N, C-alpha and C positions, 0 to 999 in steps of 0.2 A: 833628785829624782823623785823624793819622797813628797816636793810640793806638789808635782802633778797629781797626784793622786786622792789629793782632798781639794781640788779646785772648786773655786765658788761656780766659775762657769767653765762646763765641760766641753773637750773639744767637739767638734763639729763632726758629725757623721762622715764616717770613713773607714774604708775596708782593708785599709794598709796601717799595717804597726811598724813601729820603730824600735830598731833593739836602742836601750838607753846602758843597760851593763850586762857583761857576759862574763861570768867568775868560774873557771875551771877548778875543781876542788882538788886540793892535793892529795897525793897517794898515801899519805900517812896521816889523814883526818882520822880524828875519832868520830864516830858516831854523835851527831848534835842536831838538835831541832833548826829547823832551816830557818825560824824568825830569829832566834840567837844566833846561828851563823851570821845572817847579813846585819847583824846589828854591829860588829865588829867590821864590816868591811862596806858599809856604805855612808856618806857622809850627811848628816844633820837629819838622821832618822830616827823615827819613834816608833816603838814596839808595836801600839794599837795601828801606825798605819801601815806599817809592815804586813801585819795581820790581815788588814783589809785588803791590800795588794794581793796577798796569797789566795783570799777568798774569791777575789773576782778575776782572778787566773791569769793577772798580768804577770807574776812570776811563776815562772815554770822550769820543772828538772828534766833534762834530755830530752826536752820539746811535749813534755805533758803536763797538765796541772798535778797540784799534790796537793794535802791538806797541811794545815797548820804544824799539825802534830808528825810532819814527813820530817825522819831525820836524815839527813845528811852523810853521805856514803864517799869514799876517795873517788876520784876522776869524774865524778858527777860535773854536768853542765848546767850550771843555773844562768837564765836568762830573764832580763826584765824589758817586756816590750810595753808600750804605750802606743794611743793612737796621735799623739803629737810628736815633732823631731825634736831631738836634744836642743838646747839653746842655750849660750852662756847667760851669765846673770848680769850683763851689765845692762844699766837703765840709762838711757838718754835722756837729758832733760828736755824740756817742751815748754814753750810759752805759751801753755793753757790757761785763760781765764778763769779764776775759781771764786764761786759765791761764799766769801768766808764772813759769816756773824759775828765771830770772837775769834780773838788771838792775844796771847799773851806771851811772856816768855819762856812758858813749860809747855803751852798747847795751842792748838786751834782747831776750830770746830768747820768744817766743809758741809756746803749743803750740795750734795752731787745731783746732776740732772739725770734723770732716765736715758739710758743709751750709752753712758761712760762705764767702760771695765773700771775696775778699782786699780788692779795689778798687771802687768804684762805677763801674757799668757800666749799659748799656742793661736795665731791666728789675731791675736789683738797685742803685739808685742809696741804699738806705739798709740799715742793718742788718750793714754789712760790716768787715772787720776795719781799714782805713782809718778809717773812722769812729768806730770806739772809740779807734785810738789818738788821732786826734785829740784825742779826750777827755782819755783818759789822760796826754797828753804834750801841751805847748803848743810852738809853734816846730821842730817835726821839719821836718828839710830834707829837699827833693824830688829827685827823681831829678835827675841832672845834665843832660839834655835839658828838665827843665822841665815832664815832661808829668804834673805833678799827683798822684803817689803817695807822700805823707808818710812818710817813713822806709824804706821798700821799698826791700830790696836785691836781691829775687828774689821767689818766688810759688811758689805750689803751688794747684792745680786745686781748684774748690770743694769737690768729695767725697771730695776728699783728705785727711787728717787729719795732724797731726804738727808739726813744727819750722819754725818762719821766725826768721831773725836781723832785729831791728829797729835801723837807725843813730839815734843822737841827735843827730849834732851831721854837718856837713856834712865834716868830715876823717875820721870813722869810715865816713859813706855813699862817698867816694871810696875809702879803704883796702879794706875790705870789698868793694867793687863790683870793683876792680883783683883780687882774689883769685878772685872769680867769673869774671871774664875770662880769667884765667890758669887758669882749673881747678885751681887747687889747694885749692878748698873740699873738703873730706870729706865728701860726703853720701849717709847708707844709709837705704835704704827696704826696708821690709817687704811683699811682695806674694804674695797665693795667686791662684794661675794653675790653669785648667785642663790636665788632662793631668799627663805626669809625664816631664819632660826626661830624653832620653838619657844626657847626659852630667850630674856632679856640678857641673860651675862652666863657665862659659864666656863669650865677649865678642861682642855683638852689635854692627856695624858698619853704619850705613845712612843715608843723609841723612833727614832729616826733614822734611817740609813740608805745607801744607796739601792736602787732596785736590781733585783737579777737579772730582769730583761733589758732593761735601759738603763745604763750607768748615768744618762742625763739628769735622769728622775730619782725625786728620792721617796721613797715609801714607808708609811706607817707600821710598825711592828708591835701591836699591842700588848704580847707575850714577852717581849723585851727578848727574844732569843738572838736580835741580831740589831745593830744600829747603836745608838745613843739616846739617854735619857732626854728627854724634852717635855715640857710644860709650856703652854701657852694660856693667856686667860683672854677672855675675849668679852666685849660689851656690845649691845645693839645701839648705835646713835641713831639713826633713821632708818625706816622701812619705805621702801620705795616698790611695794606690791611683788615685782618680779625680782628685785635685787635689792641687797642691806647695806649699809654702810656701817661697818663694825669697827671697832678701837681694839687693838690686841695689844697685850704687855707681854714681853719676854720674860719667862722665868731662867729659860737657857737659852742659848743662842747657837742652833743647829742650823747646817745648808738648808735653806728653802723650807725652814720650819713652819711659817705660817702656811705657806703656798700648800704643802704638805699635809697640814694638820687639817685645813680649812677643807680640802678635799676629804679627807678620811672622813669628816662629820657630816659629807654629802653636799657644800658649799664650796666649789671652788671659784679662785678668783676670777673676777670678769676680764675678759681678755686675754687670760694665761694660757696661752698654745700648750706650753710644757705640760700642765695639768688637767687640759680638757676644757677650760673655761673660754675660748674662744668660738664657742659655738652656744647655740640659745638652749640654756638648760630650764628654762621656766617660761612658761606662757606658749601658745601656739605658734610655731615656727613659720607663719606664711603671711603674705598679706602686708598692711601697714605696718604691721608689730616687726616682722621681718626685716623691713627696708629701715625701720628706725634704729632697732639694733646693731644691723651692718655699718649703719653710719656712724653710730656710736663706736664700735670697733676700729674704722677708719682714723676717728678724731683721738683715740687711744690705743694703739696699736701696739699695746706692752702689757702687764700684768696693773692691775689696778690698785698698786701697794705703795704708800709713801711712810719713811720713818721720820715721823713726824717731830717729837720730843725726846730729849736725851738728859737727862740725869744722873749726877756722879759726884764724888769727892773731890775737892781738888788737890793735886798731888802736893803742893806747897801751903795753902792758907788752911786747907782741910774745912772747908767749907762747902757743905752740899750746894750747888749751882745747876741749874737748868734750862736749857733752851729750847725755843719752839719754833718750827717755822711754818708759812702757809702752805697749802695744796699748792703743788704745780698747775701751770693753765689746763693742760689738759686732764687731768682730772678734775679739778672745778668746772670746766664745761661740760663734761659729762656728767656730773654728779646734776647741775643745771639742767641738762636736756631729761633726766630722768626724773625729775621734780616736778617739771611742767609734764612730762607724760603720765606721771602717778596721777596729778591734779586735773 
C-alpha cells in the first residue's frame, strides 16, 4: 500500500477511488495516534509515508479525513483509498533490450530511454525497466523495505532519459543505498529550460512536496512547512536567447526535484507539460517563432531532462567510478534547432 503513496509517476486523472485497506478498530482499543496505530497493522510502512497519506486524505476515519494527531477510538472504521486499484507484487520477466554501458558481478548501469517507466505501477504493469531487469538477471535483490523493486537503488521519471545504477547483490544494494542516503553520489543532469537565468550558476534550496491541489505535481515549500529538504545546484552551459541549456547537480534526490525547482525560479523545463513548459514562455507566441517552437515540441514531446552522468564508490573495489552518456537523439535535435535559430 505505502509504495503507491510515493510513486515516481502518479496515476492518471480519475474520479474513482479504490479501497486498499479497511480496519475496524477493536472495541477495547486504547486511544492512540492514527499513524502509530497503522504502523503496526500495515506491511512495509514508514511513518513518514503514513503521515503523508493522512495529510493527503488518502486515509480516512468513518469516511472523513483526519489530522495526523487524531487518536483512534474504539469501533472507528479506518479506510485507505487510492486512485489506482490494488495489485499483487508479482513482476513478469520481459525480454526488453537494455542499453547497458557497464556491468560487473556487483552492479550494472542502464541508460534508460525516455518513455520507459522504471517500475510497475497503475496503468504501467508491463514494459517497465524492472520487467526487463527481472528477465536480464535472476535473483536481483529488492529494496530493504521489501517493496518489490528488484535491484533499484534510485529512480528517474518516465520521460526523463539517462543513467541508473542497479545493484545485483544485497551487499551492493545496501552499500549504494547508503551513498544515496548520505548524498555522496554525484549526479549530473542536463536540462533545457525556458528563459535565461540571470546568474551563470546558482543553488536552489527549498522543500519539495506534493501539491495540495494536484498530487501529480510537486511544489516547492520555501519555508519548509511541508515536503522534504531539497538542494539543486545549476550552471548555465549555453544560452539560446529564449531557452537555456543548464547543468544540474543534485545534492538531494526528491521526486521531480529539478522540474519543481527550475519552475520555482521561473525557468520551467522545455516541453514539460506537467510544469507548464509545453507553452511558449519566452518570446512572442505568434508567427514563425510559434511555428518553430511547436515543431520543437513535436520533436521532443517530453520534458527536456537527461541524467547525463553518475559517480559513486564501487561497493567492492572502493574506488570512485564515474559514467557519462551522450544526449539522446531527440534532445540533440532540439538543441541543434535552437542553436540555428539563435544564430
